[in-house]
Residue frames as qw, qx, qy, qz and C-alpha x, y, z in Angstrom:
[[0.493, 0.292, 0.800, 0.178, 90.66, 125.97, 114.95],
 [0.356, 0.862, 0.325, -0.154, 89.01, 129.02, 113.39],
 [0.105, -0.786, 0.396, 0.463, 92.44, 130.42, 112.54],
 [0.389, -0.114, 0.821, 0.401, 92.88, 127.48, 110.14],
 [0.384, 0.610, 0.689, 0.075, 89.61, 128.31, 108.35],
 [0.045, 0.818, 0.028, -0.573, 90.54, 131.95, 107.65],
 [0.100, -0.387, 0.643, 0.653, 92.62, 131.20, 104.49],
 [0.211, 0.319, 0.892, 0.242, 89.70, 129.18, 103.10],
 [0.131, 0.819, 0.509, -0.231, 87.40, 132.22, 103.42],
 [0.075, -0.738, 0.222, 0.633, 89.93, 134.71, 102.00],
 [0.738, 0.450, 0.480, 0.148, 89.06, 134.30, 98.31],
 [0.211, 0.939, -0.124, -0.240, 90.79, 137.51, 97.14],
 [0.067, -0.662, 0.712, 0.224, 94.16, 135.77, 96.79],
 [0.580, -0.014, 0.814, -0.012, 92.90, 132.23, 96.22],
 [0.653, 0.654, 0.355, -0.144, 90.89, 133.03, 93.09],
 [0.259, 0.870, -0.370, -0.199, 93.87, 134.85, 91.57],
 [0.275, -0.477, 0.829, 0.099, 96.20, 131.91, 92.25],
 [0.633, 0.244, 0.731, -0.070, 93.66, 129.41, 90.87],
 [0.554, 0.796, 0.117, -0.214, 93.10, 131.55, 87.76],
 [0.110, 0.785, -0.580, -0.188, 96.85, 131.84, 87.09],
 [0.421, -0.245, 0.873, 0.029, 97.34, 128.09, 87.64],
 [0.661, 0.467, 0.570, -0.144, 94.40, 127.24, 85.34],
 [0.431, 0.857, -0.142, -0.244, 95.74, 129.62, 82.66],
 [0.079, -0.636, 0.752, 0.155, 99.18, 127.98, 82.80],
 [0.541, 0.020, 0.840, -0.038, 97.69, 124.47, 82.58],
 [0.627, 0.664, 0.359, -0.194, 95.48, 125.44, 79.61],
 [0.264, 0.851, -0.386, -0.240, 98.45, 127.09, 77.88],
 [0.259, -0.440, 0.852, 0.113, 100.60, 123.97, 78.35],
 [0.616, 0.285, 0.729, -0.090, 97.82, 121.72, 77.01],
 [0.530, 0.807, 0.086, -0.246, 97.37, 123.99, 73.98],
 [0.077, 0.752, -0.618, -0.214, 101.13, 123.86, 73.28],
 [0.434, -0.177, 0.883, 0.033, 101.14, 120.05, 73.57],
 [0.639, 0.522, 0.540, -0.167, 98.16, 119.72, 71.21],
 [0.411, 0.860, -0.170, -0.250, 99.76, 122.06, 68.66],
 [0.099, -0.602, 0.776, 0.163, 103.04, 120.11, 68.81],
 [0.546, 0.071, 0.833, -0.046, 101.20, 116.79, 68.40],
 [0.608, 0.688, 0.348, -0.190, 99.27, 118.15, 65.38],
 [0.263, 0.858, -0.372, -0.238, 102.35, 119.71, 63.77],
 [0.111, -0.481, 0.864, 0.100, 104.49, 116.56, 64.18],
 [0.874, 0.178, 0.020, -0.451, 102.40, 114.27, 62.03],
 [0.675, -0.272, 0.669, 0.152, 103.67, 110.67, 61.76],
 [0.038, 0.355, -0.693, -0.626, 104.99, 109.44, 58.42]]
């Protein structure tokens, strides 16, 4: 059972993966907002 909890305690790789995922999500949201603002309706 403790072997399953080891990845939860190993933050060295988890924080990097979460930071990269958050950066990608923020970048995609920024691109969507810029496209919505640039494509103004008639």
